PDB file as gemmi writes it, atoms N, CA and C in Angstrom:
CRYST1    1.000    1.000    1.000  90.00  90.00  90.00 P 1                      
ATOM      1  N   MET A   1      92.096  85.056  85.950  1.00  0.00           N  
ATOM      2  CA  MET A   1      92.122  86.289  86.323  1.00  0.00           C  
ATOM      3  C   MET A   1      93.483  86.495  87.384  1.00  0.00           C  
ATOM      4  N   LYS A   2      93.672  88.120  87.272  1.00  0.00           N  
ATOM      5  CA  LYS A   2      95.279  87.835  88.309  1.00  0.00           C  
ATOM      6  C   LYS A   2      94.563  88.407  89.507  1.00  0.00           C  
ATOM      7  N   PRO A   3      95.634  88.201  90.600  1.00  0.00           N  
ATOM      8  CA  PRO A   3      94.979  88.716  92.145  1.00  0.00           C  
ATOM      9  C   PRO A   3      95.607  90.133  92.297  1.00  0.00           C  
ATOM     10  N   TYR A   4      94.743  90.652  92.893  1.00  0.00           N  
ATOM     11  CA  TYR A   4      94.944  91.899  93.991  1.00  0.00           C  
ATOM     12  C   TYR A   4      94.812  91.843  95.425  1.00  0.00           C  
ATOM     13  N   GLY A   5      95.643  92.341  96.342  1.00  0.00           N  
ATOM     14  CA  GLY A   5      95.662  92.999  97.452  1.00  0.00           C  
ATOM     15  C   GLY A   5      96.344  93.885  97.792  1.00  0.00           C  
ATOM     16  N   PHE A   6      95.881  94.217  99.125  1.00  0.00           N  
ATOM     17  CA  PHE A   6      96.128  95.277 100.060  1.00  0.00           C  
ATOM     18  C   PHE A   6      95.965  95.088 101.727  1.00  0.00           C  
ATOM     19  N   ASP A   7      96.485  95.650 102.193  1.00  0.00           N  
ATOM     20  CA  ASP A   7      96.297  95.736 103.525  1.00  0.00           C  
ATOM     21  C   ASP A   7      96.847  97.216 104.472  1.00  0.00           C  
ATOM     22  N   LEU A   8      95.985  97.314 105.796  1.00  0.00           N  
ATOM     23  CA  LEU A   8      96.725  98.358 106.578  1.00  0.00           C  
ATOM     24  C   LEU A   8      97.666  98.141 106.890  1.00  0.00           C  
ATOM     25  N   SER A   9      98.207  96.513 107.396  1.00  0.00           N  
ATOM     26  CA  SER A   9      99.621  96.719 107.936  1.00  0.00           C  
ATOM     27  C   SER A   9     100.553  96.430 106.623  1.00  0.00           C  
ATOM     28  N   ALA A  10     101.933  96.757 107.280  1.00  0.00           N  
ATOM     29  CA  ALA A  10     102.854  96.841 106.344  1.00  0.00           C  
ATOM     30  C   ALA A  10     103.796  95.307 106.424  1.00  0.00           C  
ATOM     31  N   ALA A  11     103.439  94.483 107.380  1.00  0.00           N  
ATOM     32  CA  ALA A  11     104.159  93.801 107.773  1.00  0.00           C  
ATOM     33  C   ALA A  11     103.622  92.615 106.776  1.00  0.00           C  
ATOM     34  N   LEU A  12     102.198  92.774 106.780  1.00  0.00           N  
ATOM     35  CA  LEU A  12     101.135  92.095 106.080  1.00  0.00           C  
ATOM     36  C   LEU A  12     101.463  91.891 104.361  1.00  0.00           C  
ATOM     37  N   VAL A  13     101.822  93.018 104.561  1.00  0.00           N  
ATOM     38  CA  VAL A  13     101.874  93.068 103.107  1.00  0.00           C  
ATOM     39  C   VAL A  13     103.195  92.354 102.457  1.00  0.00           C  
ATOM     40  N   ALA A  14     104.337  93.075 103.140  1.00  0.00           N  
ATOM     41  CA  ALA A  14     105.347  92.234 103.222  1.00  0.00           C  
ATOM     42  C   ALA A  14     105.661  90.840 103.146  1.00  0.00           C  
ATOM     43  N   GLU A  15     105.040  90.408 104.075  1.00  0.00           N  
ATOM     44  CA  GLU A  15     104.903  88.731 104.327  1.00  0.00           C  
ATOM     45  C   GLU A  15     104.254  87.908 102.893  1.00  0.00           C  
ATOM     46  N   ALA A  16     103.542  88.654 102.406  1.00  0.00           N  
ATOM     47  CA  ALA A  16     102.401  88.601 101.236  1.00  0.00           C  
ATOM     48  C   ALA A  16     103.464  88.583  99.695  1.00  0.00           C  
ATOM     49  N   ARG A  17     103.984  89.607  99.885  1.00  0.00           N  
ATOM     50  CA  ARG A  17     104.653  89.734  98.393  1.00  0.00           C  
ATOM     51  C   ARG A  17     106.629  88.689  98.401  1.00  0.00           C  
ATOM     52  N   ARG A  18     106.468  88.778 100.003  1.00  0.00           N  
ATOM     53  CA  ARG A  18     107.452  87.599 100.226  1.00  0.00           C  
ATOM     54  C   ARG A  18     107.080  86.061  99.549  1.00  0.00           C  
ATOM     55  N   ARG A  19     106.049  85.808 100.191  1.00  0.00           N  
ATOM     56  CA  ARG A  19     105.441  84.140  99.757  1.00  0.00           C  
ATOM     57  C   ARG A  19     105.020  84.374  98.736  1.00  0.00           C  
ATOM     58  N   LEU A  20     104.594  84.936  97.931  1.00  0.00           N  
ATOM     59  CA  LEU A  20     104.141  85.630  96.576  1.00  0.00           C  
ATOM     60  C   LEU A  20     104.441  86.159  95.553  1.00  0.00           C  
ATOM     61  N   PRO A  21     105.694  86.268  95.347  1.00  0.00           N  
ATOM     62  CA  PRO A  21     106.460  86.854  94.514  1.00  0.00           C  
ATOM     63  C   PRO A  21     106.281  87.307  92.750  1.00  0.00           C  
ATOM     64  N   GLN A  22     105.608  86.329  92.655  1.00  0.00           N  
ATOM     65  CA  GLN A  22     104.710  86.991  91.028  1.00  0.00           C  
ATOM     66  C   GLN A  22     103.984  87.446  90.988  1.00  0.00           C  
ATOM     67  N   TRP A  23     103.683  88.135  92.609  1.00  0.00           N  
ATOM     68  CA  TRP A  23     102.097  88.977  92.356  1.00  0.00           C  
ATOM     69  C   TRP A  23     102.857  90.163  93.104  1.00  0.00           C  
ATOM     70  N   ALA A  24     103.748  90.136  93.585  1.00  0.00           N  
ATOM     71  CA  ALA A  24     104.632  91.508  94.553  1.00  0.00           C  
ATOM     72  C   ALA A  24     104.365  92.582  94.351  1.00  0.00           C  
ATOM     73  N   ASP A  25     103.944  92.952  92.472  1.00  0.00           N  
ATOM     74  CA  ASP A  25     103.914  94.169  92.633  1.00  0.00           C  
ATOM     75  C   ASP A  25     102.193  94.599  92.171  1.00  0.00           C  
ATOM     76  N   ARG A  26     101.159  93.873  92.668  1.00  0.00           N  
ATOM     77  CA  ARG A  26     100.043  94.026  92.696  1.00  0.00           C  
ATOM     78  C   ARG A  26      99.547  93.981  93.804  1.00  0.00           C  
ATOM     79  N   ILE A  27     100.190  94.165  95.328  1.00  0.00           N  
ATOM     80  CA  ILE A  27      99.943  94.111  96.298  1.00  0.00           C  
ATOM     81  C   ILE A  27     100.539  95.081  97.212  1.00  0.00           C  
ATOM     82  N   TRP A  28      99.558  95.974  97.964  1.00  0.00           N  
ATOM     83  CA  TRP A  28     100.254  97.286  98.082  1.00  0.00           C  
ATOM     84  C   TRP A  28      99.658  97.408 100.275  1.00  0.00           C  
ATOM     85  N   VAL A  29      99.989  98.675 100.674  1.00  0.00           N  
ATOM     86  CA  VAL A  29      99.547  98.971 101.926  1.00  0.00           C  
ATOM     87  C   VAL A  29      98.763 100.229 101.775  1.00  0.00           C  
ATOM     88  N   GLY A  30      97.863  99.932 101.847  1.00  0.00           N  
ATOM     89  CA  GLY A  30      96.599 100.872 102.305  1.00  0.00           C  
ATOM     90  C   GLY A  30      94.995 100.663 102.532  1.00  0.00           C  
ATOM     91  N   ASN A  31      94.263 101.551 102.285  1.00  0.00           N  
ATOM     92  CA  ASN A  31      93.097 101.873 103.513  1.00  0.00           C  
ATOM     93  C   ASN A  31      92.231 101.072 102.368  1.00  0.00           C  
ATOM     94  N   ALA A  32      91.277 100.639 102.820  1.00  0.00           N  
ATOM     95  CA  ALA A  32      90.135  99.566 101.468  1.00  0.00           C  
ATOM     96  C   ALA A  32      89.345 100.826 101.538  1.00  0.00           C  
ATOM     97  N   LEU A  33      88.974 101.546 102.021  1.00  0.00           N  
ATOM     98  CA  LEU A  33      88.144 102.680 101.774  1.00  0.00           C  
ATOM     99  C   LEU A  33      88.262 103.544 100.953  1.00  0.00           C  
ATOM    100  N   ASP A  34      89.543 103.639 100.690  1.00  0.00           N  
ATOM    101  CA  ASP A  34      90.001 104.849 100.299  1.00  0.00           C  
ATOM    102  C   ASP A  34      90.864 104.526  98.530  1.00  0.00           C  
ATOM    103  N   TRP A  35      90.302 102.843  98.102  1.00  0.00           N  
ATOM    104  CA  TRP A  35      91.463 102.495  97.218  1.00  0.00           C  
ATOM    105  C   TRP A  35      90.085 102.196  95.989  1.00  0.00           C  
ATOM    106  N   VAL A  36      88.743 102.075  96.422  1.00  0.00           N  
ATOM    107  CA  VAL A  36      87.478 102.081  96.163  1.00  0.00           C  
ATOM    108  C   VAL A  36      86.708 103.295  94.903  1.00  0.00           C  
ATOM    109  N   ALA A  37      86.701 103.255  93.378  1.00  0.00           N  
ATOM    110  CA  ALA A  37      86.558 104.098  93.323  1.00  0.00           C  
ATOM    111  C   ALA A  37      85.155 104.232  92.447  1.00  0.00           C  
ATOM    112  N   PRO A  38      84.851 105.017  92.282  1.00  0.00           N  
ATOM    113  CA  PRO A  38      83.171 105.635  92.015  1.00  0.00           C  
ATOM    114  C   PRO A  38      82.867 104.250  91.024  1.00  0.00           C  
ATOM    115  N   GLY A  39      81.907 103.430  91.131  1.00  0.00           N  
ATOM    116  CA  GLY A  39      81.257 102.364  90.551  1.00  0.00           C  
ATOM    117  C   GLY A  39      81.732 101.242  90.829  1.00  0.00           C  
ATOM    118  N   GLY A  40      82.727 101.108  91.770  1.00  0.00           N  
ATOM    119  CA  GLY A  40      83.631 100.009  92.395  1.00  0.00           C  
ATOM    120  C   GLY A  40      82.809  98.773  92.784  1.00  0.00           C  
ATOM    121  N   ARG A  41      83.392  97.693  93.759  1.00  0.00           N  
ATOM    122  CA  ARG A  41      83.297  97.083  94.495  1.00  0.00           C  
ATOM    123  C   ARG A  41      84.321  96.883  95.471  1.00  0.00           C  
ATOM    124  N   LEU A  42      84.191  96.621  96.885  1.00  0.00           N  
ATOM    125  CA  LEU A  42      84.836  96.159  97.471  1.00  0.00           C  
ATOM    126  C   LEU A  42      84.583  95.388  98.156  1.00  0.00           C  
ATOM    127  N   LEU A  43      85.714  94.315  98.148  1.00  0.00           N  
ATOM    128  CA  LEU A  43      85.786  92.809  98.534  1.00  0.00           C  
ATOM    129  C   LEU A  43      86.073  92.473 100.332  1.00  0.00           C  
ATOM    130  N   VAL A  44      85.936  92.148 100.549  1.00  0.00           N  
ATOM    131  CA  VAL A  44      86.270  92.200 102.392  1.00  0.00           C  
ATOM    132  C   VAL A  44      86.171  90.265 102.433  1.00  0.00           C  
ATOM    133  N   SER A  45      87.484  89.962 102.704  1.00  0.00           N  
ATOM    134  CA  SER A  45      87.403  88.471 103.047  1.00  0.00           C  
ATOM    135  C   SER A  45      88.329  88.279 104.387  1.00  0.00           C  
ATOM    136  N   ASN A  46      87.839  87.265 105.148  1.00  0.00           N  
ATOM    137  CA  ASN A  46      88.372  87.150 106.056  1.00  0.00           C  
ATOM    138  C   ASN A  46      88.075  84.820 106.946  1.00  0.00           C  
ATOM    139  N   TYR A  47      89.407  85.007 106.960  1.00  0.00           N  
ATOM    140  CA  TYR A  47      89.718  83.318 106.939  1.00  0.00           C  
ATOM    141  C   TYR A  47      90.020  83.347 108.532  1.00  0.00           C  
ATOM    142  N   VAL A  48      88.612  82.815 108.796  1.00  0.00           N  
ATOM    143  CA  VAL A  48      88.027  82.618 110.124  1.00  0.00           C  
ATOM    144  C   VAL A  48      87.489  81.088 110.398  1.00  0.00           C  
ATOM    145  N   PRO A  49      87.735  80.849 111.974  1.00  0.00           N  
ATOM    146  CA  PRO A  49      87.050  79.298 111.303  1.00  0.00           C  
ATOM    147  C   PRO A  49      85.408  79.728 111.503  1.00  0.00           C  
ATOM    148  N   ALA A  50      84.659  78.574 111.778  1.00  0.00           N  
ATOM    149  CA  ALA A  50      83.544  78.302 111.562  1.00  0.00           C  
ATOM    150  C   ALA A  50      82.220  79.198 112.740  1.00  0.00           C  
ATOM    151  N   GLU A  51      82.908  78.629 113.765  1.00  0.00           N  
ATOM    152  CA  GLU A  51      82.271  79.583 115.712  1.00  0.00           C  
ATOM    153  C   GLU A  51      82.281  80.263 115.639  1.00  0.00           C  
ATOM    154  N   GLN A  52      83.475  81.278 114.737  1.00  0.00           N  
ATOM    155  CA  GLN A  52      83.675  82.719 114.997  1.00  0.00           C  
ATOM    156  C   GLN A  52      83.303  83.550 113.600  1.00  0.00           C  
ATOM    157  N   ARG A  53      81.600  83.010 113.625  1.00  0.00           N  
ATOM    158  CA  ARG A  53      81.083  83.747 112.711  1.00  0.00           C  
ATOM    159  C   ARG A  53      80.934  85.666 112.890  1.00  0.00           C  
ATOM    160  N   SER A  54      81.027  85.906 114.164  1.00  0.00           N  
ATOM    161  CA  SER A  54      80.767  87.529 114.116  1.00  0.00           C  
ATOM    162  C   SER A  54      81.839  88.487 113.885  1.00  0.00           C  
ATOM    163  N   ARG A  55      82.637  87.481 113.405  1.00  0.00           N  
ATOM    164  CA  ARG A  55      83.908  88.268 112.570  1.00  0.00           C  
ATOM    165  C   ARG A  55      84.152  87.738 110.987  1.00  0.00           C  
ATOM    166  N   TYR A  56      82.775  87.008 110.719  1.00  0.00           N  
ATOM    167  CA  TYR A  56      82.809  87.007 109.016  1.00  0.00           C  
ATOM    168  C   TYR A  56      82.204  88.689 108.773  1.00  0.00           C  
ATOM    169  N   PRO A  57      82.816  88.864 107.659  1.00  0.00           N  
ATOM    170  CA  PRO A  57      82.941  90.392 106.773  1.00  0.00           C  
ATOM    171  C   PRO A  57      81.419  90.852 107.068  1.00  0.00           C  
ATOM    172  N   ALA A  58      80.537  90.013 106.683  1.00  0.00           N  
ATOM    173  CA  ALA A  58      79.206  90.269 106.357  1.00  0.00           C  
ATOM    174  C   ALA A  58      79.156  91.414 107.919  1.00  0.00           C  
ATOM    175  N   ALA A  59      79.190  90.362 108.823  1.00  0.00           N  
ATOM    176  CA  ALA A  59      78.742  91.113 110.805  1.00  0.00           C  
ATOM    177  C   ALA A  59      79.880  91.437 110.728  1.00  0.00           C  
ATOM    178  N   VAL A  60      81.036  92.061 110.498  1.00  0.00           N  
ATOM    179  CA  VAL A  60      81.764  92.947 110.379  1.00  0.00           C  
ATOM    180  C   VAL A  60      81.357  94.936 109.780  1.00  0.00           C  
ATOM    181  N   LEU A  61      81.280  94.433 108.570  1.00  0.00           N  
ATOM    182  CA  LEU A  61      81.483  95.327 107.512  1.00  0.00           C  
ATOM    183  C   LEU A  61      79.779  95.916 108.507  1.00  0.00           C  
ATOM    184  N   ALA A  62      78.335  95.138 108.364  1.00  0.00           N  
ATOM    185  CA  ALA A  62      77.160  95.757 109.292  1.00  0.00           C  
ATOM    186  C   ALA A  62      77.675  96.590 110.040  1.00  0.00           C  
ATOM    187  N   SER A  63      78.374  96.125 111.205  1.00  0.00           N  
ATOM    188  CA  SER A  63      78.222  96.119 112.869  1.00  0.00           C  
ATOM    189  C   SER A  63      79.540  97.459 112.434  1.00  0.00           C  
ATOM    190  N   LEU A  64      80.047  97.871 111.241  1.00  0.00           N  
ATOM    191  CA  LEU A  64      80.635  99.721 111.001  1.00  0.00           C  
ATOM    192  C   LEU A  64      79.823 100.440 110.133  1.00  0.00           C  
ATOM    193  N   GLY A  65      78.711 100.213 109.751  1.00  0.00           N  
ATOM    194  CA  GLY A  65      77.292 100.689 109.244  1.00  0.00           C  
ATOM    195  C   GLY A  65      77.353 100.869 108.224  1.00  0.00           C  
ATOM    196  N   PHE A  66      78.210  99.448 107.012  1.00  0.00           N  
ATOM    197  CA  PHE A  66      78.125  99.390 105.727  1.00  0.00           C  
ATOM    198  C   PHE A  66      76.852  98.742 105.331  1.00  0.00           C  
ATOM    199  N   ARG A  67      75.978  99.206 104.284  1.00  0.00           N  
ATOM    200  CA  ARG A  67      75.109  98.372 103.517  1.00  0.00           C  
ATOM    201  C   ARG A  67      75.917  97.053 102.951  1.00  0.00           C  
ATOM    202  N   VAL A  68      75.999  95.751 103.320  1.00  0.00           N  
ATOM    203  CA  VAL A  68      76.219  94.906 102.775  1.00  0.00           C  
ATOM    204  C   VAL A  68      75.800  94.336 101.229  1.00  0.00           C  
ATOM    205  N   ASP A  69      76.193  94.559 100.298  1.00  0.00           N  
ATOM    206  CA  ASP A  69      75.327  94.198  98.929  1.00  0.00           C  
ATOM    207  C   ASP A  69      75.275  92.852  98.246  1.00  0.00           C  
ATOM    208  N   GLY A  70      76.337  91.936  98.957  1.00  0.00           N  
ATOM    209  CA  GLY A  70      76.607  90.720  98.628  1.00  0.00           C  
ATOM    210  C   GLY A  70      77.265  89.425  99.561  1.00  0.00           C  
ATOM    211  N   VAL A  71      77.440  88.668  99.655  1.00  0.00           N  
ATOM    212  CA  VAL A  71      77.872  87.789 100.335  1.00  0.00           C  
ATOM    213  C   VAL A  71      78.567  86.592  99.260  1.00  0.00           C  
ATOM    214  N   THR A  72      79.227  86.108  99.452  1.00  0.00           N  
ATOM    215  CA  THR A  72      79.914  84.713  98.841  1.00  0.00           C  
ATOM    216  C   THR A  72      79.068  83.499  99.726  1.00  0.00           C  
ATOM    217  N   THR A  73      78.585  82.318  99.259  1.00  0.00           N  
ATOM    218  CA  THR A  73      77.825  80.941  99.272  1.00  0.00           C  
ATOM    219  C   THR A  73      78.916  80.347  99.832  1.00  0.00           C  
ATOM    220  N   PRO A  74      78.846  79.426 100.531  1.00  0.00           N  
ATOM    221  CA  PRO A  74      79.845  78.049 101.100  1.00  0.00           C  
ATOM    222  C   PRO A  74      79.608  76.918 100.356  1.00  0.00           C  
ATOM    223  N   GLY A  75      80.921  76.396  99.800  1.00  0.00           N  
ATOM    224  CA  GLY A  75      81.437  75.745  98.734  1.00  0.00           C  
ATOM    225  C   GLY A  75      81.553  76.273  97.038  1.00  0.00           C  
ATOM    226  N   GLY A  76      82.643  75.786  96.791  1.00  0.00           N  
ATOM    227  CA  GLY A  76      82.853  76.747  95.320  1.00  0.00           C  
ATOM    228  C   GLY A  76      83.019  75.563  94.576  1.00  0.00           C  
ATOM    229  N   ARG A  77      83.141  76.264  93.270  1.00  0.00           N  
ATOM    230  CA  ARG A  77      82.674  75.130  91.927  1.00  0.00           C  
ATOM    231  C   ARG A  77      83.575  74.030  91.726  1.00  0.00           C  
ATOM    232  N   ASP A  78      84.502  74.297  92.190  1.00  0.00           N  
ATOM    233  CA  ASP A  78      85.528  72.631  92.396  1.00  0.00           C  
ATOM    234  C   ASP A  78      85.724  71.892  93.551  1.00  0.00           C  
ATOM    235  N   GLY A  79      85.008  72.438  94.256  1.00  0.00           N  
ATOM    236  CA  GLY A  79      84.718  71.867  95.667  1.00  0.00           C  
ATOM    237  C   GLY A  79      85.186  72.290  96.753  1.00  0.00           C  
ATOM    238  N   ARG A  80      86.198  72.886  96.521  1.00  0.00           N  
ATOM    239  CA  ARG A  80      87.245  73.773  97.730  1.00  0.00           C  
ATOM    240  C   ARG A  80      86.377  75.050  98.204  1.00  0.00           C  
ATOM    241  N   PRO A  81      86.946  74.564  99.811  1.00  0.00           N  
ATOM    242  CA  PRO A  81      86.003  76.086 100.445  1.00  0.00           C  
ATOM    243  C   PRO A  81      86.072  77.054  99.822  1.00  0.00           C  
ATOM    244  N   VAL A  82      85.225  77.795 100.216  1.00  0.00           N  
ATOM    245  CA  VAL A  82      85.522  79.694  99.882  1.00  0.00           C  
ATOM    246  C   VAL A  82      85.313  80.207 100.982  1.00  0.00           C  
ATOM    247  N   PRO A  83      86.457  81.139 101.325  1.00  0.00           N  
ATOM    248  CA  PRO A  83      86.396  81.728 102.736  1.00  0.00           C  
ATOM    249  C   PRO A  83      85.309  82.553 102.470  1.00  0.00           C  
ATOM    250  N   PRO A  84      84.852  83.180 103.774  1.00  0.00           N  
ATOM    251  CA  PRO A  84      83.806  83.962 103.598  1.00  0.00           C  
ATOM    252  C   PRO A  84      84.136  85.583 103.359  1.00  0.00           C  
ATOM    253  N   THR A  85      83.170  85.570 102.104  1.00  0.00           N  
ATOM    254  CA  THR A  85      83.423  87.452 101.566  1.00  0.00           C  
ATOM    255  C   THR A  85      82.312  88.449 101.377  1.00  0.00           C  
ATOM    256  N   ALA A  86      82.192  89.251 101.898  1.00  0.00           N  
ATOM    257  CA  ALA A  86      80.892  90.339 101.362  1.00  0.00           C  
ATOM    258  C   ALA A  86      81.882  91.560 100.349  1.00  0.00           C  
ATOM    259  N   TRP A  87      80.452  92.309 100.372  1.00  0.00           N  
ATOM    260  CA  TRP A  87      81.174  93.233  99.158  1.00  0.00           C  
ATOM    261  C   TRP A  87      80.067  94.205  99.188  1.00  0.00           C  
ATOM    262  N   VAL A  88      80.989  95.526  98.873  1.00  0.00           N  
ATOM    263  CA  VAL A  88      80.192  97.096  99.184  1.00  0.00           C  
ATOM    264  C   VAL A  88      80.383  97.765  97.731  1.00  0.00           C  
ATOM    265  N   LEU A  89      78.885  98.050  97.212  1.00  0.00           N  
ATOM    266  CA  LEU A  89      79.339  98.812  96.171  1.00  0.00           C  
ATOM    267  C   LEU A  89      79.190 100.089  96.275  1.00  0.00           C  
ATOM    268  N   ARG A  90      80.205 100.839  95.116  1.00  0.00           N  
ATOM    269  CA  ARG A  90      80.297 102.007  95.857  1.00  0.00           C  
ATOM    270  C   ARG A  90      79.100 102.768  94.783  1.00  0.00           C  
ATOM    271  N   ALA A  91      78.531 104.197  94.673  1.00  0.00           N  
ATOM    272  CA  ALA A  91      77.854 104.420  93.858  1.00  0.00           C  
ATOM    273  C   ALA A  91      78.560 105.455  92.615  1.00  0.00           C  
ATOM    274  N   ALA A  92      78.224 104.990  91.296  1.00  0.00           N  
ATOM    275  CA  ALA A  92      78.884 105.184  90.481  1.00  0.00           C  
ATOM    276  C   ALA A  92      79.830 106.906  90.368  1.00  0.00           C  
ATOM    277  N   GLU A  93      78.239 107.682  90.968  1.00  0.00           N  
ATOM    278  CA  GLU A  93      79.126 109.037  91.046  1.00  0.00           C  
ATOM    279  C   GLU A  93      78.724 109.673  92.816  1.00  0.00           C  
ATOM    280  N   ASP A  94      79.954 109.881  93.325  1.00  0.00           N  
ATOM    281  CA  ASP A  94      79.641 110.677  94.821  1.00  0.00           C  
ATOM    282  C   ASP A  94      78.966 111.609  94.697  1.00  0.00           C  
ATOM    283  N   SER A  95      77.790 111.760  95.640  1.00  0.00           N  
ATOM    284  CA  SER A  95      77.544 113.343  96.128  1.00  0.00           C  
ATOM    285  C   SER A  95      78.112 114.222  96.710  1.00  0.00           C  
TER     286      SER A  95                                                      
END                                                                             
């Protein structure tokens, strides 16, 4: 699987491209809500300490009025920690 990424911050995108030159052509500046195609899934991750659960993606999405369609569970298949991630599904056809 090849990663893709984007952020609202041009400075963060520039830093990601600098640190990950092999993926630079897959990292963009943009607004996530504008990038989700019909039938797509918007994944939101946040690398925060456990004591800051109110900043976890599911809590943030819910506070913004989005229905959270799924979340990751702690612990990856290889034993490494999994960052808290939540996702929102976009309908196949917007009315």
